[in-house]
VEXTILUM-123216 format. One record per residue (C-alpha): x, y, z. Coordinates in steps of 0.5 Angstrom, whole numbers, plus 2048, in hexadecimal, padded with zeros to 3 digits. Layout:
XYZ ...
//
This chain:
7F6829849 7F6823843 7FB82883F 800828843 800820844 7FF82083D 80682483C 809820841 80781A83E 80A81D837 81082083A 81181983C 810815836 81581A833 81A819837 819811836 81A81282E 82081682F 824810834 82180A830 82580F829 81D80E827 81E815825 825819824 82581F829 82A823825 82582281E 820824822 82282A825 82382C81E 81C82B81C 81B82F822 81E83581F 81A835819 81483681D 81183C81C 80B84081C 80B840815 809839817 80883781E 80783081D 80E82E818 81082881D 80A82681D 808826815 80F822815 80E81D81A 80781C817 80A81C80F 80F816812 80A811815 80581280F 80A81080A 80E80B80E 80780880F 807807808 80E804807 80C7FF80C 8067FD809 8097FC803 80F7F8806 8097F4809 8067F2802 80C7F17FF 80E7EC804 8077E9804 8087E77FC 80A7E17F9 80F7E17F7 8127E77FC 8137ED7F8 8197EF7FA 81A7F57F5 8147F97F8 8167F7800 81D7F97FF 81B8007FB 816801801 81C7FF806 820804803 81A809803 81980880B 82080880D 82180F809 81B81280B 81D811812 825812811 828819815 
//
């Protein structure tokens, strides 16, 4: 079935994120413990929020780099926030 194939692909992708160090297994395991009946989409919401926020930070960094002269204070602030939002 198509859903089985999709689940297999998702499982392989998830494992590759662990193998490549993109995701930390302990952190994801902890997040999985927070998912419950009251918030069954908790992990999805956490990742979605991170992707939205990080996209904004990256856009701000790119804009700071495009200014003349380069706006280093803004760039540094956004890089710090991006790092902070992804810290373990």
